[in-house]
Biopython code that builds the backbone (N, CA, C, O; Angstrom):
import numpy as np
from Bio.PDB.StructureBuilder import StructureBuilder

atoms = [
    (1, "MET", "N", (-25.263, 8.197, 9.972)),
    (1, "MET", "CA", (-24.820, 9.452, 10.554)),
    (1, "MET", "C", (-23.522, 8.990, 9.690)),
    (1, "MET", "O", (-23.209, 7.896, 9.221)),
    (2, "THR", "N", (-22.818, 10.418, 9.664)),
    (2, "THR", "CA", (-21.615, 10.372, 8.926)),
    (2, "THR", "C", (-20.507, 10.721, 9.684)),
    (2, "THR", "O", (-20.602, 11.748, 10.355)),
    (3, "THR", "N", (-19.102, 9.850, 9.730)),
    (3, "THR", "CA", (-18.379, 10.718, 10.433)),
    (3, "THR", "C", (-17.105, 10.967, 9.547)),
    (3, "THR", "O", (-16.791, 10.185, 8.649)),
    (4, "LEU", "N", (-16.421, 12.046, 9.834)),
    (4, "LEU", "CA", (-15.493, 12.378, 9.356)),
    (4, "LEU", "C", (-14.399, 12.328, 10.062)),
    (4, "LEU", "O", (-14.569, 12.756, 11.204)),
    (5, "MET", "N", (-12.998, 11.855, 9.753)),
    (5, "MET", "CA", (-11.718, 11.519, 10.031)),
    (5, "MET", "C", (-10.871, 12.406, 9.531)),
    (5, "MET", "O", (-10.437, 12.121, 8.415)),
    (6, "ILE", "N", (-10.462, 13.498, 10.060)),
    (6, "ILE", "CA", (-9.209, 14.426, 9.645)),
    (6, "ILE", "C", (-7.724, 13.853, 9.695)),
    (6, "ILE", "O", (-7.532, 14.036, 10.897)),
    (7, "ILE", "N", (-6.540, 13.286, 9.231)),
    (7, "ILE", "CA", (-5.894, 12.670, 9.558)),
    (7, "ILE", "C", (-4.803, 13.468, 9.257)),
    (7, "ILE", "O", (-4.816, 13.826, 8.079)),
    (8, "ASN", "N", (-3.681, 13.954, 10.028)),
    (8, "ASN", "CA", (-2.357, 14.900, 9.844)),
    (8, "ASN", "C", (-1.373, 13.978, 9.962)),
    (8, "ASN", "O", (-0.301, 14.585, 9.967)),
    (9, "GLY", "N", (-1.212, 12.834, 10.057)),
    (9, "GLY", "CA", (0.432, 11.766, 10.636)),
    (9, "GLY", "C", (0.573, 11.569, 9.654)),
    (9, "GLY", "O", (-0.240, 11.648, 8.733)),
    (10, "ALA", "N", (2.341, 11.071, 9.635)),
    (10, "ALA", "CA", (2.537, 10.458, 8.411)),
    (10, "ALA", "C", (2.154, 8.994, 8.081)),
    (10, "ALA", "O", (1.477, 8.416, 8.932)),
    (11, "ALA", "N", (2.463, 8.386, 7.072)),
    (11, "ALA", "CA", (2.083, 7.276, 6.769)),
    (11, "ALA", "C", (2.919, 6.180, 7.945)),
    (11, "ALA", "O", (2.314, 5.291, 8.545)),
    (12, "TYR", "N", (3.728, 6.334, 8.037)),
    (12, "TYR", "CA", (4.366, 5.382, 8.906)),
    (12, "TYR", "C", (5.609, 6.199, 9.702)),
    (12, "TYR", "O", (6.160, 7.209, 9.265)),
    (13, "GLY", "N", (5.938, 5.480, 11.053)),
    (13, "GLY", "CA", (6.645, 6.141, 12.025)),
    (13, "GLY", "C", (5.908, 6.391, 13.462)),
    (13, "GLY", "O", (6.509, 6.333, 14.535)),
    (14, "GLN", "N", (4.681, 6.642, 13.338)),
    (14, "GLN", "CA", (4.120, 6.635, 14.680)),
    (14, "GLN", "C", (2.296, 5.578, 14.178)),
    (14, "GLN", "O", (1.797, 5.373, 13.072)),
    (15, "ASP", "N", (1.902, 5.238, 15.354)),
    (15, "ASP", "CA", (1.029, 4.482, 15.300)),
    (15, "ASP", "C", (-0.518, 5.222, 15.032)),
    (15, "ASP", "O", (-1.523, 4.590, 14.706)),
    (16, "THR", "N", (-0.464, 6.452, 15.213)),
    (16, "THR", "CA", (-1.773, 7.331, 14.966)),
    (16, "THR", "C", (-2.348, 7.104, 13.803)),
    (16, "THR", "O", (-3.402, 6.469, 13.780)),
    (17, "THR", "N", (-1.902, 7.466, 12.905)),
    (17, "THR", "CA", (-2.424, 7.224, 11.380)),
    (17, "THR", "C", (-2.866, 5.863, 11.265)),
    (17, "THR", "O", (-4.017, 5.763, 10.840)),
    (18, "TYR", "N", (-2.236, 4.711, 11.543)),
    (18, "TYR", "CA", (-2.453, 3.327, 11.435)),
    (18, "TYR", "C", (-3.891, 3.104, 12.548)),
    (18, "TYR", "O", (-4.845, 2.418, 12.182)),
    (19, "ASN", "N", (-3.863, 3.671, 13.681)),
    (19, "ASN", "CA", (-4.738, 3.536, 14.503)),
    (19, "ASN", "C", (-6.175, 4.110, 14.250)),
    (19, "ASN", "O", (-7.242, 3.662, 14.669)),
    (20, "ALA", "N", (-5.917, 5.344, 13.368)),
    (20, "ALA", "CA", (-7.240, 6.321, 12.798)),
    (20, "ALA", "C", (-7.694, 5.323, 11.450)),
    (20, "ALA", "O", (-8.828, 5.467, 10.994)),
    (21, "LEU", "N", (-7.107, 4.690, 11.070)),
    (21, "LEU", "CA", (-7.134, 4.031, 9.790)),
    (21, "LEU", "C", (-7.766, 2.856, 9.942)),
    (21, "LEU", "O", (-8.539, 2.334, 9.139)),
    (22, "GLY", "N", (-7.385, 2.408, 11.095)),
    (22, "GLY", "CA", (-8.214, 1.109, 11.489)),
    (22, "GLY", "C", (-9.560, 1.291, 11.994)),
    (22, "GLY", "O", (-10.542, 0.599, 11.724)),
    (23, "LEU", "N", (-9.490, 2.384, 12.822)),
    (23, "LEU", "CA", (-10.917, 2.846, 13.534)),
    (23, "LEU", "C", (-11.813, 3.020, 12.364)),
    (23, "LEU", "O", (-12.927, 2.500, 12.430)),
    (24, "ALA", "N", (-11.406, 3.816, 11.084)),
    (24, "ALA", "CA", (-11.993, 4.038, 10.001)),
    (24, "ALA", "C", (-12.664, 2.853, 9.229)),
    (24, "ALA", "O", (-13.789, 2.840, 8.731)),
    (25, "VAL", "N", (-11.802, 1.945, 9.240)),
    (25, "VAL", "CA", (-12.475, 0.514, 8.764)),
    (25, "VAL", "C", (-13.346, 0.021, 9.552)),
    (25, "VAL", "O", (-14.407, -0.397, 9.090)),
    (26, "ALA", "N", (-13.087, -0.027, 10.836)),
    (26, "ALA", "CA", (-14.150, -0.439, 11.664)),
    (26, "ALA", "C", (-15.567, 0.326, 11.485)),
    (26, "ALA", "O", (-16.675, -0.209, 11.455)),
    (27, "LEU", "N", (-15.339, 1.379, 11.400)),
    (27, "LEU", "CA", (-16.583, 2.224, 11.487)),
    (27, "LEU", "C", (-17.064, 1.956, 9.901)),
    (27, "LEU", "O", (-18.149, 1.375, 9.885)),
    (28, "SER", "N", (-16.762, 2.112, 9.147)),
    (28, "SER", "CA", (-17.420, 2.103, 7.901)),
    (28, "SER", "C", (-18.045, 0.366, 7.243)),
    (28, "SER", "O", (-18.758, 0.141, 6.265)),
    (29, "LYS", "N", (-17.437, -0.592, 8.226)),
    (29, "LYS", "CA", (-18.517, -2.037, 8.189)),
    (29, "LYS", "C", (-19.634, -1.601, 9.045)),
    (29, "LYS", "O", (-20.519, -2.427, 8.818)),
    (30, "ARG", "N", (-19.981, -0.926, 9.729)),
    (30, "ARG", "CA", (-21.156, -0.555, 10.336)),
    (30, "ARG", "C", (-22.298, -0.252, 9.525)),
    (30, "ARG", "O", (-22.217, 0.298, 8.427)),
    (31, "ASP", "N", (-23.542, -0.676, 10.166)),
    (31, "ASP", "CA", (-25.034, -0.620, 9.302)),
    (31, "ASP", "C", (-25.265, 0.922, 9.697)),
    (31, "ASP", "O", (-25.189, 1.287, 10.870)),
    (32, "GLY", "N", (-25.577, 1.886, 8.539)),
    (32, "GLY", "CA", (-25.846, 3.197, 8.752)),
    (32, "GLY", "C", (-24.943, 4.294, 9.174)),
    (32, "GLY", "O", (-25.306, 5.419, 9.519)),
    (33, "VAL", "N", (-23.306, 3.695, 9.088)),
    (33, "VAL", "CA", (-22.572, 4.611, 9.120)),
    (33, "VAL", "C", (-21.781, 5.008, 7.724)),
    (33, "VAL", "O", (-21.381, 4.182, 6.902)),
    (34, "THR", "N", (-21.661, 6.203, 7.642)),
    (34, "THR", "CA", (-20.715, 6.732, 6.338)),
    (34, "THR", "C", (-19.497, 7.379, 7.053)),
    (34, "THR", "O", (-19.462, 8.171, 7.994)),
    (35, "VAL", "N", (-18.189, 6.614, 6.083)),
    (35, "VAL", "CA", (-17.139, 7.326, 6.569)),
    (35, "VAL", "C", (-16.317, 8.094, 5.776)),
    (35, "VAL", "O", (-16.083, 7.604, 4.672)),
    (36, "GLN", "N", (-15.907, 8.956, 5.975)),
    (36, "GLN", "CA", (-14.888, 10.235, 5.366)),
    (36, "GLN", "C", (-14.017, 10.359, 5.679)),
    (36, "GLN", "O", (-14.006, 10.770, 6.840)),
    (37, "VAL", "N", (-12.616, 10.155, 5.041)),
    (37, "VAL", "CA", (-11.399, 10.698, 5.332)),
    (37, "VAL", "C", (-10.605, 11.468, 4.634)),
    (37, "VAL", "O", (-10.226, 11.219, 3.489)),
    (38, "PHE", "N", (-10.210, 12.789, 5.524)),
    (38, "PHE", "CA", (-9.656, 13.790, 4.910)),
    (38, "PHE", "C", (-8.112, 13.390, 5.252)),
    (38, "PHE", "O", (-7.773, 12.843, 6.301)),
    (39, "LEU", "N", (-7.407, 13.683, 4.399)),
    (39, "LEU", "CA", (-5.735, 13.635, 4.576)),
    (39, "LEU", "C", (-4.917, 15.024, 4.514)),
    (39, "LEU", "O", (-4.780, 15.691, 3.488)),
    (40, "MET", "N", (-4.522, 15.269, 5.478)),
    (40, "MET", "CA", (-3.900, 16.692, 5.432)),
    (40, "MET", "C", (-2.192, 16.426, 5.635)),
    (40, "MET", "O", (-1.941, 15.232, 5.798)),
    (41, "GLY", "N", (-1.274, 17.118, 5.646)),
    (41, "GLY", "CA", (-0.392, 17.433, 5.858)),
    (41, "GLY", "C", (0.024, 16.119, 5.351)),
    (41, "GLY", "O", (-0.510, 15.449, 4.467)),
    (42, "ASP", "N", (1.202, 15.828, 6.147)),
    (42, "ASP", "CA", (1.794, 14.222, 6.176)),
    (42, "ASP", "C", (0.957, 13.129, 6.038)),
    (42, "ASP", "O", (1.498, 12.027, 5.945)),
    (43, "GLY", "N", (-0.253, 13.203, 6.005)),
    (43, "GLY", "CA", (-1.222, 12.291, 5.817)),
    (43, "GLY", "C", (-1.521, 11.749, 4.807)),
    (43, "GLY", "O", (-1.882, 10.577, 4.695)),
    (44, "VAL", "N", (-1.338, 12.971, 3.511)),
    (44, "VAL", "CA", (-1.684, 12.445, 2.361)),
    (44, "VAL", "C", (-0.558, 11.194, 1.953)),
    (44, "VAL", "O", (-0.751, 10.193, 1.264)),
    (45, "THR", "N", (0.407, 11.553, 2.496)),
    (45, "THR", "CA", (1.283, 10.501, 2.260)),
    (45, "THR", "C", (0.370, 8.871, 2.422)),
    (45, "THR", "O", (0.691, 8.141, 1.485)),
    (46, "ALA", "N", (-0.290, 8.437, 3.043)),
    (46, "ALA", "CA", (-1.210, 7.326, 3.602)),
    (46, "ALA", "C", (-1.807, 6.831, 2.450)),
    (46, "ALA", "O", (-1.923, 5.614, 2.311)),
    (47, "ALA", "N", (-2.290, 7.785, 1.414)),
    (47, "ALA", "CA", (-2.774, 7.121, 0.141)),
    (47, "ALA", "C", (-2.125, 6.798, -1.048)),
    (47, "ALA", "O", (-2.642, 6.367, -2.079)),
    (48, "MET", "N", (-0.803, 7.069, -0.799)),
    (48, "MET", "CA", (-0.007, 6.734, -1.871)),
    (48, "MET", "C", (0.096, 5.340, -2.254)),
    (48, "MET", "O", (0.627, 4.581, -1.442)),
    (49, "ASP", "N", (-0.426, 4.763, -3.628)),
    (49, "ASP", "CA", (-0.423, 3.556, -3.901)),
    (49, "ASP", "C", (0.611, 2.610, -4.096)),
    (49, "ASP", "O", (1.711, 3.102, -4.345)),
    (50, "GLY", "N", (0.536, 1.369, -4.045)),
    (50, "GLY", "CA", (1.695, 0.271, -4.120)),
    (50, "GLY", "C", (2.665, 0.351, -2.902)),
    (50, "GLY", "O", (3.871, 0.133, -3.022)),
    (51, "GLN", "N", (1.936, 0.748, -1.469)),
    (51, "GLN", "CA", (3.394, 0.930, -0.486)),
    (51, "GLN", "C", (3.834, -0.558, -0.673)),
    (51, "GLN", "O", (3.128, -1.446, -1.150)),
    (52, "LYS", "N", (5.142, -0.688, -0.210)),
    (52, "LYS", "CA", (5.902, -1.825, -0.069)),
    (52, "LYS", "C", (6.740, -1.478, 1.475)),
    (52, "LYS", "O", (7.503, -0.596, 1.869)),
    (53, "THR", "N", (6.028, -2.879, 2.140)),
    (53, "THR", "CA", (6.320, -2.426, 3.712)),
    (53, "THR", "C", (6.886, -3.832, 3.924)),
    (53, "THR", "O", (6.922, -4.602, 2.964)),
    (54, "PRO", "N", (7.326, -4.209, 5.122)),
    (54, "PRO", "CA", (7.983, -6.108, 5.255)),
    (54, "PRO", "C", (6.824, -6.692, 5.450)),
    (54, "PRO", "O", (5.875, -5.993, 5.805)),
    (55, "ASP", "N", (6.676, -7.996, 5.273)),
    (55, "ASP", "CA", (5.683, -8.631, 5.362)),
    (55, "ASP", "C", (5.048, -8.820, 6.566)),
    (55, "ASP", "O", (5.759, -9.007, 7.553)),
    (56, "GLY", "N", (4.224, -8.812, 6.647)),
    (56, "GLY", "CA", (3.228, -9.030, 7.938)),
    (56, "GLY", "C", (2.921, -7.436, 8.516)),
    (56, "GLY", "O", (2.028, -7.221, 9.335)),
    (57, "TYR", "N", (3.614, -6.588, 8.079)),
    (57, "TYR", "CA", (3.153, -5.129, 8.338)),
    (57, "TYR", "C", (2.224, -4.401, 7.536)),
    (57, "TYR", "O", (2.062, -4.582, 6.329)),
    (58, "TYR", "N", (1.506, -3.416, 8.379)),
    (58, "TYR", "CA", (0.087, -2.738, 7.710)),
    (58, "TYR", "C", (0.394, -2.204, 6.503)),
    (58, "TYR", "O", (1.592, -1.967, 6.348)),
    (59, "LYS", "N", (-0.424, -1.910, 5.486)),
    (59, "LYS", "CA", (-0.503, -1.159, 4.423)),
    (59, "LYS", "C", (-1.466, -0.098, 4.420)),
    (59, "LYS", "O", (-2.682, -0.281, 4.356)),
    (60, "LEU", "N", (-0.844, 1.122, 4.497)),
    (60, "LEU", "CA", (-2.287, 1.832, 4.452)),
    (60, "LEU", "C", (-3.002, 2.329, 3.499)),
    (60, "LEU", "O", (-3.968, 3.046, 3.759)),
    (61, "ASP", "N", (-2.691, 2.068, 2.405)),
    (61, "ASP", "CA", (-3.138, 2.070, 0.873)),
    (61, "ASP", "C", (-4.139, 0.999, 1.014)),
    (61, "ASP", "O", (-5.231, 1.303, 0.535)),
    (62, "LYS", "N", (-4.054, -0.281, 1.589)),
    (62, "LYS", "CA", (-5.126, -0.861, 1.669)),
    (62, "LYS", "C", (-6.408, -1.000, 2.544)),
    (62, "LYS", "O", (-7.451, -1.653, 2.503)),
    (63, "MET", "N", (-5.795, -0.017, 3.401)),
    (63, "MET", "CA", (-6.878, -0.098, 4.592)),
    (63, "MET", "C", (-7.657, 1.130, 3.955)),
    (63, "MET", "O", (-8.883, 1.057, 4.034)),
    (64, "LEU", "N", (-7.068, 2.352, 3.278)),
    (64, "LEU", "CA", (-8.052, 3.256, 2.667)),
    (64, "LEU", "C", (-8.896, 2.571, 1.921)),
    (64, "LEU", "O", (-10.079, 2.902, 1.994)),
    (65, "SER", "N", (-8.581, 1.646, 1.175)),
    (65, "SER", "CA", (-9.149, 0.856, -0.315)),
    (65, "SER", "C", (-10.181, 0.322, 0.905)),
    (65, "SER", "O", (-11.203, 1.005, 0.838)),
    (66, "ALA", "N", (-10.236, -0.307, 1.602)),
    (66, "ALA", "CA", (-11.327, -0.882, 2.903)),
    (66, "ALA", "C", (-12.646, -0.099, 2.969)),
    (66, "ALA", "O", (-13.863, -0.253, 2.866)),
    (67, "VAL", "N", (-11.610, 0.921, 3.225)),
    (67, "VAL", "CA", (-13.114, 2.353, 3.860)),
    (67, "VAL", "C", (-13.846, 2.579, 2.658)),
    (67, "VAL", "O", (-15.072, 2.545, 2.552)),
    (68, "ALA", "N", (-12.927, 2.838, 1.662)),
    (68, "ALA", "CA", (-13.681, 2.904, 0.221)),
    (68, "ALA", "C", (-14.923, 2.005, -0.573)),
    (68, "ALA", "O", (-15.872, 2.400, -1.249)),
    (69, "ALA", "N", (-14.492, 0.640, -0.189)),
    (69, "ALA", "CA", (-15.175, -0.772, -0.659)),
    (69, "ALA", "C", (-16.344, -0.466, 0.317)),
    (69, "ALA", "O", (-17.368, -0.763, -0.298)),
    (70, "HIS", "N", (-16.665, -0.011, 1.550)),
    (70, "HIS", "CA", (-17.725, 0.457, 2.018)),
    (70, "HIS", "C", (-18.584, 1.333, 2.295)),
    (70, "HIS", "O", (-19.330, 1.483, 3.262)),
    (71, "GLY", "N", (-18.393, 1.987, 1.226)),
    (71, "GLY", "CA", (-18.792, 3.352, 0.869)),
    (71, "GLY", "C", (-18.066, 4.782, 1.427)),
    (71, "GLY", "O", (-18.378, 5.962, 1.272)),
    (72, "GLY", "N", (-17.339, 4.350, 1.899)),
    (72, "GLY", "CA", (-16.537, 5.633, 2.184)),
    (72, "GLY", "C", (-15.536, 6.253, 1.334)),
    (72, "GLY", "O", (-14.932, 5.659, 0.441)),
    (73, "ARG", "N", (-15.388, 7.469, 1.647)),
    (73, "ARG", "CA", (-14.565, 8.626, 0.967)),
    (73, "ARG", "C", (-13.140, 8.846, 1.257)),
    (73, "ARG", "O", (-12.605, 8.471, 2.300)),
    (74, "ILE", "N", (-12.446, 9.565, 0.149)),
    (74, "ILE", "CA", (-11.248, 9.505, 0.759)),
    (74, "ILE", "C", (-10.992, 10.524, -0.046)),
    (74, "ILE", "O", (-11.186, 10.593, -1.260)),
    (75, "GLY", "N", (-10.390, 11.600, 0.935)),
    (75, "GLY", "CA", (-10.219, 13.199, 0.393)),
    (75, "GLY", "C", (-8.655, 13.461, 0.597)),
    (75, "GLY", "O", (-8.158, 12.850, 1.543)),
    (76, "CYS", "N", (-7.698, 14.388, -0.251)),
    (76, "CYS", "CA", (-6.551, 14.500, -0.095)),
    (76, "CYS", "C", (-6.013, 15.938, -0.348)),
    (76, "CYS", "O", (-6.094, 16.532, -1.423)),
    (77, "CYS", "N", (-5.593, 16.292, 0.512)),
    (77, "CYS", "CA", (-5.526, 17.907, 0.249)),
    (77, "CYS", "C", (-4.409, 18.169, -0.547)),
    (77, "CYS", "O", (-3.230, 17.863, -0.373)),
    (78, "GLY", "N", (-5.026, 18.856, -1.556)),
    (78, "GLY", "CA", (-4.079, 19.317, -2.869)),
    (78, "GLY", "C", (-3.217, 20.086, -2.890)),
    (78, "GLY", "O", (-2.575, 20.107, -3.940)),
    (79, "THR", "N", (-2.744, 21.177, -1.648)),
    (79, "THR", "CA", (-1.465, 21.757, -1.536)),
    (79, "THR", "C", (-0.985, 20.631, -0.755)),
    (79, "THR", "O", (-0.045, 20.097, -1.344)),
    (80, "CYS", "N", (-1.232, 20.136, 0.204)),
    (80, "CYS", "CA", (-0.462, 19.038, 0.874)),
    (80, "CYS", "C", (0.109, 18.132, 0.183)),
    (80, "CYS", "O", (1.225, 17.781, 0.567)),
    (81, "MET", "N", (-0.314, 17.659, -0.704)),
    (81, "MET", "CA", (0.392, 16.696, -2.075)),
    (81, "MET", "C", (1.066, 17.557, -2.887)),
    (81, "MET", "O", (2.078, 17.059, -3.381)),
    (82, "ASP", "N", (0.845, 18.651, -3.177)),
    (82, "ASP", "CA", (2.097, 19.214, -4.010)),
    (82, "ASP", "C", (3.222, 19.476, -3.281)),
    (82, "ASP", "O", (4.311, 19.419, -3.851)),
    (83, "ALA", "N", (3.131, 19.839, -1.762)),
    (83, "ALA", "CA", (3.939, 20.405, -1.298)),
    (83, "ALA", "C", (5.338, 18.924, -1.062)),
    (83, "ALA", "O", (6.548, 19.020, -0.862)),
    (84, "ARG", "N", (4.444, 17.701, -1.207)),
    (84, "ARG", "CA", (5.078, 16.774, -1.149)),
    (84, "ARG", "C", (5.461, 15.764, -2.332)),
    (84, "ARG", "O", (5.900, 14.614, -2.322)),
    (85, "GLY", "N", (5.070, 16.779, -3.493)),
    (85, "GLY", "CA", (5.643, 16.236, -5.094)),
    (85, "GLY", "C", (4.738, 14.774, -5.091)),
    (85, "GLY", "O", (5.262, 13.876, -5.750)),
    (86, "ILE", "N", (3.658, 14.496, -4.534)),
    (86, "ILE", "CA", (2.292, 13.788, -4.773)),
    (86, "ILE", "C", (1.574, 14.149, -5.793)),
    (86, "ILE", "O", (0.819, 15.120, -5.839)),
    (87, "THR", "N", (1.896, 13.019, -7.019)),
    (87, "THR", "CA", (1.151, 13.342, -8.005)),
    (87, "THR", "C", (-0.609, 12.687, -8.194)),
    (87, "THR", "O", (-0.622, 11.501, -7.866)),
    (88, "ASP", "N", (-1.577, 13.040, -8.496)),
    (88, "ASP", "CA", (-2.837, 12.215, -8.549)),
    (88, "ASP", "C", (-2.524, 10.836, -9.148)),
    (88, "ASP", "O", (-2.993, 9.784, -8.714)),
    (89, "ALA", "N", (-1.776, 10.935, -10.075)),
    (89, "ALA", "CA", (-1.559, 9.208, -10.457)),
    (89, "ALA", "C", (-0.756, 8.324, -9.285)),
    (89, "ALA", "O", (-0.629, 7.104, -9.391)),
    (90, "LEU", "N", (-0.366, 8.892, -8.445)),
    (90, "LEU", "CA", (0.791, 8.313, -7.433)),
    (90, "LEU", "C", (-0.551, 7.921, -6.093)),
    (90, "LEU", "O", (-0.140, 7.243, -5.151)),
    (91, "LEU", "N", (-1.810, 8.280, -6.067)),
    (91, "LEU", "CA", (-2.627, 7.880, -5.193)),
    (91, "LEU", "C", (-3.281, 6.857, -5.479)),
    (91, "LEU", "O", (-3.531, 6.830, -6.684)),
    (92, "THR", "N", (-3.811, 5.703, -4.732)),
    (92, "THR", "CA", (-4.334, 4.554, -4.760)),
    (92, "THR", "C", (-6.063, 5.095, -5.189)),
    (92, "THR", "O", (-6.478, 6.176, -4.773)),
    (93, "GLY", "N", (-6.722, 4.395, -5.847)),
    (93, "GLY", "CA", (-7.642, 4.595, -6.700)),
    (93, "GLY", "C", (-8.575, 5.169, -5.595)),
    (93, "GLY", "O", (-9.183, 6.186, -5.929)),
    (94, "ALA", "N", (-8.810, 4.671, -4.265)),
    (94, "ALA", "CA", (-10.001, 5.028, -3.426)),
    (94, "ALA", "C", (-9.787, 6.496, -2.813)),
    (94, "ALA", "O", (-10.517, 7.002, -1.960)),
    (95, "ALA", "N", (-8.545, 7.151, -3.455)),
    (95, "ALA", "CA", (-8.162, 8.326, -2.722)),
    (95, "ALA", "C", (-8.578, 9.534, -3.981)),
    (95, "ALA", "O", (-8.549, 9.238, -5.175)),
    (96, "LYS", "N", (-8.925, 10.791, -3.521)),
    (96, "LYS", "CA", (-9.072, 11.859, -4.919)),
    (96, "LYS", "C", (-8.498, 13.091, -3.863)),
    (96, "LYS", "O", (-8.522, 13.335, -2.656)),
    (97, "ARG", "N", (-7.941, 13.730, -5.194)),
    (97, "ARG", "CA", (-7.283, 15.110, -4.624)),
    (97, "ARG", "C", (-8.851, 16.031, -4.602)),
    (97, "ARG", "O", (-9.838, 16.054, -5.338)),
    (98, "SER", "N", (-8.415, 16.783, -3.245)),
    (98, "SER", "CA", (-9.495, 17.867, -3.091)),
    (98, "SER", "C", (-8.814, 19.340, -3.176)),
    (98, "SER", "O", (-7.932, 19.801, -2.452)),
    (99, "THR", "N", (-9.429, 19.897, -4.188)),
    (99, "THR", "CA", (-8.319, 21.228, -4.316)),
    (99, "THR", "C", (-8.473, 22.315, -3.553)),
    (99, "THR", "O", (-7.813, 23.306, -3.865)),
    (100, "THR", "N", (-9.317, 22.377, -2.457)),
    (100, "THR", "CA", (-9.547, 23.748, -1.937)),
    (100, "THR", "C", (-9.956, 23.207, -0.489)),
    (100, "THR", "O", (-10.464, 22.088, -0.418)),
    (101, "MET", "N", (-9.768, 23.909, 0.585)),
    (101, "MET", "CA", (-10.292, 23.569, 1.822)),
    (101, "MET", "C", (-11.600, 24.098, 1.907)),
    (101, "MET", "O", (-12.066, 24.316, 3.026)),
    (102, "GLU", "N", (-12.279, 24.342, 0.865)),
    (102, "GLU", "CA", (-13.589, 24.494, 0.983)),
    (102, "GLU", "C", (-13.909, 23.380, 0.912)),
    (102, "GLU", "O", (-14.789, 23.175, 1.749)),
    (103, "ASP", "N", (-13.601, 22.236, 0.180)),
    (103, "ASP", "CA", (-13.753, 20.872, 0.538)),
    (103, "ASP", "C", (-14.254, 20.315, 1.705)),
    (103, "ASP", "O", (-15.310, 19.794, 2.063)),
    (104, "LEU", "N", (-12.852, 20.663, 2.335)),
    (104, "LEU", "CA", (-12.681, 19.862, 3.889)),
    (104, "LEU", "C", (-14.009, 20.898, 4.492)),
    (104, "LEU", "O", (-14.858, 20.155, 4.983)),
    (105, "ALA", "N", (-14.211, 21.613, 4.542)),
    (105, "ALA", "CA", (-15.388, 22.697, 5.071)),
    (105, "ALA", "C", (-16.474, 22.079, 4.925)),
    (105, "ALA", "O", (-17.217, 21.791, 5.864)),
    (106, "ASP", "N", (-16.706, 21.780, 3.622)),
    (106, "ASP", "CA", (-18.237, 21.371, 3.297)),
    (106, "ASP", "C", (-18.409, 19.473, 3.782)),
    (106, "ASP", "O", (-19.375, 18.734, 3.591)),
    (107, "TRP", "N", (-17.271, 19.210, 4.339)),
    (107, "TRP", "CA", (-17.355, 17.723, 5.000)),
    (107, "TRP", "C", (-17.794, 18.090, 6.181)),
    (107, "TRP", "O", (-18.802, 17.704, 6.773)),
    (108, "ILE", "N", (-16.876, 18.964, 6.546)),
    (108, "ILE", "CA", (-17.328, 19.238, 7.839)),
    (108, "ILE", "C", (-18.430, 19.723, 8.260)),
    (108, "ILE", "O", (-18.744, 19.264, 9.358)),
    (109, "LEU", "N", (-19.259, 20.583, 7.765)),
    (109, "LEU", "CA", (-20.637, 21.023, 8.123)),
    (109, "LEU", "C", (-21.383, 19.834, 7.871)),
    (109, "LEU", "O", (-22.463, 19.999, 8.438)),
    (110, "ALA", "N", (-21.363, 18.811, 7.356)),
    (110, "ALA", "CA", (-22.074, 17.773, 6.834)),
    (110, "ALA", "C", (-21.953, 16.828, 7.641)),
    (110, "ALA", "O", (-22.866, 16.015, 7.782)),
    (111, "ALA", "N", (-20.752, 16.746, 8.358)),
    (111, "ALA", "CA", (-20.565, 15.575, 9.322)),
    (111, "ALA", "C", (-21.454, 15.551, 10.522)),
    (111, "ALA", "O", (-21.831, 16.604, 11.037)),
    (112, "GLU", "N", (-21.851, 14.197, 11.053)),
    (112, "GLU", "CA", (-22.435, 14.814, 12.297)),
    (112, "GLU", "C", (-21.427, 14.353, 13.421)),
    (112, "GLU", "O", (-21.867, 14.395, 14.570)),
    (113, "LYS", "N", (-20.051, 13.890, 13.227)),
    (113, "LYS", "CA", (-19.053, 13.602, 14.376)),
    (113, "LYS", "C", (-17.768, 13.916, 13.416)),
    (113, "LYS", "O", (-17.529, 13.144, 12.488)),
    (114, "VAL", "N", (-16.945, 15.056, 13.651)),
    (114, "VAL", "CA", (-15.547, 14.728, 13.409)),
    (114, "VAL", "C", (-14.550, 14.200, 14.159)),
    (114, "VAL", "O", (-14.713, 14.007, 15.364)),
    (115, "LEU", "N", (-13.638, 13.968, 13.655)),
    (115, "LEU", "CA", (-12.468, 13.223, 14.683)),
    (115, "LEU", "C", (-11.224, 13.295, 14.347)),
    (115, "LEU", "O", (-10.838, 12.431, 13.560)),
    (116, "VAL", "N", (-10.328, 14.221, 14.778)),
    (116, "VAL", "CA", (-9.034, 14.728, 14.583)),
    (116, "VAL", "C", (-8.132, 13.720, 15.068)),
    (116, "VAL", "O", (-8.223, 13.138, 16.149)),
    (117, "PHE", "N", (-7.056, 13.521, 13.982)),
    (117, "PHE", "CA", (-5.802, 12.458, 14.461)),
    (117, "PHE", "C", (-4.220, 13.110, 14.229)),
    (117, "PHE", "O", (-3.229, 12.446, 14.533)),
]
sb = StructureBuilder()
sb.init_structure("model")
sb.init_model(0)
sb.init_chain("A")
sb.init_seg("    ")
for serial, (resi, resn, name, xyz) in enumerate(atoms, 1):
    if name == "N":
        sb.init_residue(resn, " ", resi, " ")
    sb.init_atom(name, np.array(xyz, "f"), 0.0, 1.0, " ", f" {name:<3s}", serial, name[0])
structure = sb.get_structure()
């Protein structure tokens, strides 16, 4: 089963993005489940590598890496990245730039479940 999660929220400030990625990690550990995460809008900031948060605070780039470690795919809206000055070099190794909305459309059509945060 393929589950696609579309995340629009900023990396930090509200719990929505953290909760979405926590669910993505949990789902990615399940047998027979493939997780895809597509980051849009301010959500692309979650894929920035080397986040420096206070001790004991969650690191979203590490959570994305955990999804990828379990076979998940992470896509980032290229237009959203450009609007925020985020280059490919700033992304965690788990995340990849998606160049068009066609990529997202393909993922939606291939997924059995689509969750939007």
